[in-house]
Residue frames as qw, qx, qy, qz and C-alpha x, y, z in Angstrom:
[[0.474, -0.329, -0.600, 0.554, 91.93, 69.34, 48.33],
 [0.014, -0.017, 0.053, -0.998, 90.96, 72.92, 47.89],
 [0.001, -0.593, -0.800, 0.088, 87.37, 73.80, 48.81],
 [0.038, 0.474, 0.276, 0.835, 85.27, 76.60, 47.62],
 [0.172, -0.455, -0.631, 0.605, 84.07, 78.84, 50.48],
 [0.008, -0.608, -0.427, -0.670, 81.27, 81.28, 50.06],
 [0.205, -0.236, -0.529, 0.789, 80.76, 84.21, 52.24],
 [0.114, -0.721, -0.547, -0.409, 77.48, 86.06, 52.70],
 [0.249, -0.327, -0.365, 0.835, 77.28, 89.52, 54.44],
 [0.051, 0.824, 0.551, 0.124, 74.99, 92.42, 54.57],
 [0.310, 0.162, -0.067, 0.934, 75.86, 96.04, 54.09],
 [0.128, -0.791, -0.581, 0.143, 74.05, 98.48, 56.20],
 [0.306, 0.480, 0.091, 0.817, 74.14, 102.18, 55.41],
 [0.287, -0.697, -0.435, 0.493, 74.02, 104.89, 58.08],
 [0.261, 0.915, 0.202, 0.234, 73.47, 108.51, 57.12],
 [0.097, -0.915, 0.336, -0.200, 76.26, 109.76, 59.44],
 [0.567, 0.372, -0.675, 0.292, 79.68, 108.15, 60.23],
 [0.211, -0.351, 0.646, -0.644, 79.00, 108.36, 64.04],
 [0.827, -0.017, 0.173, -0.534, 75.88, 106.31, 63.70],
 [0.856, 0.270, -0.441, 0.007, 77.94, 103.52, 61.96],
 [0.289, 0.399, -0.713, 0.499, 80.57, 103.70, 64.71],
 [0.518, -0.237, 0.458, -0.683, 77.90, 103.59, 67.47],
 [0.909, 0.111, -0.103, -0.389, 76.16, 100.66, 65.76],
 [0.737, 0.369, -0.530, 0.199, 79.49, 98.75, 65.49],
 [0.392, 0.290, -0.629, 0.605, 81.08, 99.53, 68.80],
 [0.187, -0.087, 0.543, -0.814, 78.43, 100.59, 71.32],
 [0.155, -0.390, -0.891, -0.172, 75.30, 98.95, 72.42],
 [0.246, -0.774, -0.361, -0.459, 73.68, 102.24, 73.55],
 [0.154, -0.617, 0.427, -0.643, 73.84, 104.15, 76.71],
 [0.245, 0.009, -0.904, 0.351, 74.17, 102.07, 79.88],
 [0.407, -0.661, -0.571, -0.265, 70.81, 101.56, 81.73],
 [0.160, -0.690, 0.260, -0.656, 70.26, 104.09, 84.45],
 [0.375, -0.018, -0.828, 0.418, 71.11, 102.90, 87.93],
 [0.405, -0.723, -0.528, -0.186, 68.38, 103.09, 90.51],
 [0.119, 0.432, -0.376, 0.811, 68.63, 105.88, 93.12],
 [0.536, -0.551, -0.639, 0.036, 67.66, 105.66, 96.69],
 [0.062, -0.719, 0.155, -0.675, 67.23, 108.46, 99.12],
 [0.685, -0.285, -0.573, 0.347, 68.65, 107.86, 102.56],
 [0.217, -0.886, 0.077, -0.403, 68.87, 109.95, 105.62],
 [0.682, 0.102, -0.504, 0.520, 72.07, 109.90, 107.88],
 [0.356, -0.806, 0.070, -0.467, 71.64, 111.03, 111.51],
 [0.801, -0.162, -0.400, 0.414, 73.59, 110.86, 114.63],
 [0.361, -0.889, -0.073, 0.273, 75.06, 113.08, 117.37],
 [0.233, 0.923, -0.302, 0.040, 77.83, 115.51, 116.64],
 [0.117, -0.639, 0.758, -0.061, 81.27, 113.72, 116.31],
 [0.833, -0.059, 0.513, -0.199, 79.82, 110.31, 115.74],
 [0.353, -0.305, 0.719, 0.516, 81.50, 110.19, 112.29],
 [0.597, 0.625, 0.466, -0.191, 78.66, 110.77, 109.74],
 [0.370, 0.876, -0.196, -0.238, 80.69, 113.00, 107.51],
 [0.201, -0.550, 0.790, 0.182, 83.79, 110.79, 107.77],
 [0.591, 0.164, 0.789, -0.019, 81.72, 107.77, 106.69],
 [0.582, 0.748, 0.283, -0.150, 80.22, 109.54, 103.69],
 [0.138, 0.854, -0.441, -0.237, 83.59, 110.94, 102.64],
 [0.406, -0.329, 0.845, 0.112, 84.95, 107.38, 102.75],
 [0.618, 0.386, 0.679, -0.087, 82.16, 106.05, 100.70],
 [0.486, 0.864, 0.099, -0.088, 82.64, 108.74, 98.13],
 [0.819, 0.111, 0.075, 0.558, 86.42, 108.13, 98.03],
 [0.058, 0.932, -0.028, 0.356, 87.08, 111.62, 99.17],
 [0.398, 0.385, -0.557, 0.619, 90.26, 112.73, 101.16],
 [0.577, -0.556, -0.559, 0.213, 89.77, 112.16, 104.99],
 [0.384, -0.104, -0.177, 0.900, 91.73, 115.45, 105.52],
 [0.104, -0.027, -0.008, -0.994, 89.93, 118.72, 106.30],
 [0.312, -0.482, -0.792, -0.205, 86.70, 117.04, 107.34],
 [0.141, -0.158, 0.288, -0.934, 84.53, 119.65, 109.06],
 [0.136, 0.325, 0.841, -0.410, 81.50, 118.86, 111.22],
 [0.017, -0.441, -0.617, -0.652, 78.24, 119.44, 109.36],
 [0.111, 0.322, 0.459, -0.821, 76.13, 122.30, 110.47],
 [0.609, 0.326, -0.019, -0.723, 72.64, 122.02, 109.12],
 [0.872, 0.176, 0.454, -0.041, 72.66, 119.32, 106.40],
 [0.074, 0.544, -0.639, -0.538, 74.60, 118.21, 103.28],
 [0.891, 0.301, 0.208, -0.268, 73.70, 115.75, 100.44],
 [0.060, -0.568, 0.741, 0.352, 76.05, 113.41, 98.85],
 [0.886, 0.306, -0.170, -0.304, 75.54, 111.02, 96.01],
 [0.442, -0.479, 0.756, 0.059, 77.31, 107.74, 96.95],
 [0.712, 0.401, -0.378, -0.435, 77.70, 105.70, 93.70],
 [0.615, -0.250, 0.748, -0.021, 77.79, 101.96, 93.68],
 [0.106, -0.130, 0.821, 0.546, 78.01, 99.64, 90.63],
 [0.070, -0.434, -0.844, -0.306, 74.13, 98.86, 90.66],
 [0.206, -0.837, -0.506, -0.026, 72.74, 101.87, 92.45],
 [0.239, 0.419, -0.189, 0.855, 73.27, 105.35, 93.69],
 [0.395, -0.611, -0.602, 0.328, 72.52, 106.34, 97.29],
 [0.046, 0.657, 0.020, 0.752, 71.52, 109.97, 97.75],
 [0.567, -0.411, -0.594, 0.396, 72.36, 110.47, 101.37],
 [0.132, -0.807, -0.060, -0.573, 71.06, 113.48, 103.24],
 [0.566, -0.112, -0.571, 0.584, 73.38, 113.96, 106.30],
 [0.335, -0.839, -0.222, -0.367, 71.86, 115.95, 109.11],
 [0.164, 0.535, -0.535, 0.633, 74.03, 117.77, 111.69],
 [0.627, -0.276, -0.724, 0.075, 73.91, 116.35, 115.09],
 [0.110, 0.147, -0.433, 0.882, 74.06, 119.34, 117.54],
 [0.070, 0.417, 0.755, -0.502, 71.32, 119.95, 120.06],
 [0.264, 0.541, 0.094, -0.793, 69.87, 122.99, 118.11],
 [0.332, 0.317, -0.642, -0.614, 69.82, 121.04, 114.81],
 [0.015, -0.075, -0.996, 0.047, 68.33, 117.65, 116.05],
 [0.313, 0.431, 0.582, -0.614, 64.99, 119.26, 116.67],
 [0.473, 0.560, -0.200, -0.650, 64.67, 119.85, 112.91],
 [0.179, -0.235, 0.917, 0.269, 65.68, 116.41, 111.82],
 [0.445, 0.373, 0.798, -0.162, 62.06, 115.29, 111.17],
 [0.379, 0.754, 0.060, -0.533, 61.61, 118.00, 108.67],
 [0.167, 0.588, -0.686, -0.395, 64.13, 116.23, 106.47],
 [0.511, -0.043, 0.850, -0.123, 62.63, 112.66, 106.80],
 [0.705, 0.514, 0.293, -0.391, 59.97, 112.92, 103.93],
 [0.681, 0.637, -0.294, -0.209, 60.88, 110.91, 100.91],
 [0.128, -0.566, 0.812, -0.061, 63.65, 108.86, 102.65],
 [0.838, 0.162, -0.440, -0.281, 63.89, 105.19, 101.71],
 [0.856, -0.122, -0.402, 0.302, 66.19, 104.20, 104.51],
 [0.338, -0.915, 0.140, -0.171, 68.09, 105.48, 107.59],
 [0.692, 0.244, -0.457, 0.503, 71.72, 105.39, 108.60],
 [0.472, -0.864, 0.045, -0.169, 72.11, 106.11, 112.32],
 [0.604, 0.437, -0.461, 0.482, 75.74, 106.67, 113.24],
 [0.673, -0.729, -0.068, -0.110, 76.82, 106.13, 116.85],
 [0.225, 0.686, -0.588, 0.363, 80.04, 106.95, 118.53],
 [0.869, -0.252, -0.426, -0.016, 80.67, 103.68, 120.46],
 [0.587, 0.012, -0.417, 0.694, 83.49, 105.32, 122.44],
 [0.122, -0.615, -0.069, -0.776, 81.34, 108.27, 123.70],
 [0.139, -0.212, 0.652, -0.715, 80.32, 109.06, 127.35],
 [0.037, 0.365, 0.920, -0.136, 77.45, 107.40, 129.00],
 [0.254, 0.615, 0.349, -0.661, 75.44, 110.65, 128.87],
 [0.255, 0.453, -0.483, -0.704, 76.17, 110.95, 125.09],
 [0.122, 0.006, -0.962, -0.246, 75.23, 107.25, 124.54],
 [0.142, 0.502, 0.761, -0.387, 71.92, 107.81, 126.43],
 [0.278, 0.603, 0.004, -0.748, 71.20, 110.90, 124.29],
 [0.236, 0.285, -0.744, -0.556, 72.00, 108.90, 121.11],
 [0.026, 0.236, 0.970, -0.059, 69.76, 106.06, 122.36],
 [0.232, 0.590, 0.509, -0.582, 66.89, 108.50, 122.90],
 [0.262, 0.542, -0.347, -0.719, 67.38, 110.05, 119.40],
 [0.114, 0.133, -0.934, -0.311, 67.52, 106.62, 117.87],
 [0.100, 0.417, 0.858, -0.283, 64.19, 105.49, 119.64],
 [0.246, 0.624, 0.181, -0.720, 62.65, 108.78, 118.55],
 [0.262, 0.436, -0.589, -0.628, 63.56, 108.10, 114.94],
 [0.051, -0.058, -0.989, -0.122, 62.41, 104.55, 115.07],
 [0.144, 0.534, 0.728, -0.406, 59.02, 105.73, 116.32],
 [0.159, 0.469, -0.102, -0.863, 58.65, 108.56, 113.79],
 [0.719, 0.454, 0.414, -0.325, 55.75, 107.88, 111.25],
 [0.568, 0.740, -0.279, -0.225, 57.92, 108.62, 108.20],
 [0.184, 0.589, -0.783, 0.071, 60.73, 106.32, 109.34],
 [0.655, -0.267, 0.589, -0.390, 59.10, 103.53, 111.35],
 [0.914, 0.268, 0.265, -0.148, 58.61, 101.30, 108.35],
 [0.514, 0.788, -0.338, -0.017, 62.07, 101.91, 106.75],
 [0.911, -0.058, -0.256, 0.317, 65.20, 99.87, 107.05],
 [0.262, -0.934, 0.227, -0.088, 67.62, 101.21, 109.53],
 [0.778, 0.240, -0.388, 0.432, 71.46, 100.64, 109.55],
 [0.451, -0.882, 0.123, -0.069, 72.90, 101.41, 112.98],
 [0.699, 0.475, -0.323, 0.427, 76.61, 101.92, 112.67],
 [0.639, -0.743, 0.044, 0.195, 78.65, 101.72, 115.93],
 [0.524, 0.755, -0.179, 0.350, 81.58, 103.86, 114.88],
 [0.062, -0.785, 0.505, -0.354, 84.96, 104.48, 116.43],
 [0.980, -0.182, -0.067, -0.037, 85.52, 100.76, 117.19],
 [0.727, 0.352, -0.327, 0.490, 89.30, 101.51, 117.00],
 [0.144, -0.706, 0.302, -0.625, 89.28, 103.64, 120.05],
 [0.271, 0.069, -0.880, 0.385, 90.30, 102.02, 123.48],
 [0.277, 0.083, 0.583, -0.759, 87.13, 103.22, 125.09],
 [0.529, 0.042, -0.472, -0.704, 84.88, 101.75, 122.40],
 [0.666, -0.078, 0.573, -0.471, 82.01, 99.51, 123.58],
 [0.207, 0.025, 0.931, 0.298, 81.30, 96.14, 121.97],
 [0.339, -0.190, -0.535, -0.750, 78.29, 95.65, 119.89],
 [0.476, -0.467, -0.739, 0.100, 76.59, 93.78, 122.85],
 [0.295, -0.411, -0.419, 0.754, 77.26, 96.76, 125.11],
 [0.147, 0.066, -0.228, -0.960, 75.96, 99.26, 122.57]]
C-alpha cells in the first residue's frame, strides 16, 4: 500500500540574506502610479481647500482660505493627482492663467448657495477658463458645492 514519492527541488544561492528574503517574499517594488497635474479654481469660499482636504483625508478643522496657491498630492489606488489650488480673490484671479501650463485637467468649484452676483462672476471666470488656449481641450469637472445649504441651487439652476 505504501508508495515511494520522489521530490525534486532546486537550491538557489544568494550572496546576501536580504536577497534571499526578497526573492522569496517580495515581487519587487510596486509599479509606479501614473501622476496627473490638475488645476483647481473657483471663487473665494467656494470650497476648494475643503474639497482637497477631504480627498487627502485631512482634518476639516482649521481650514484657512488659500491666498496665492497651494499644491496637494491626492493619492488614489491607481494614480496620483497633483492638484494646484489657486486662490479665488479678485486680485489673485487675474494671475490664474500663469499656473495653467502643464495641467491635464481642471476642477472648477462653485458655491451653489452664493449670491446672484457671485454666481455671475463664477460663470464669467468659468467661461474665461473654458476659452483659455491651455485649458480649452482639457477635461473639466464642475463641482456645485454647498448643496447642503438651504439657499443651494439645483444642478439645473446652476
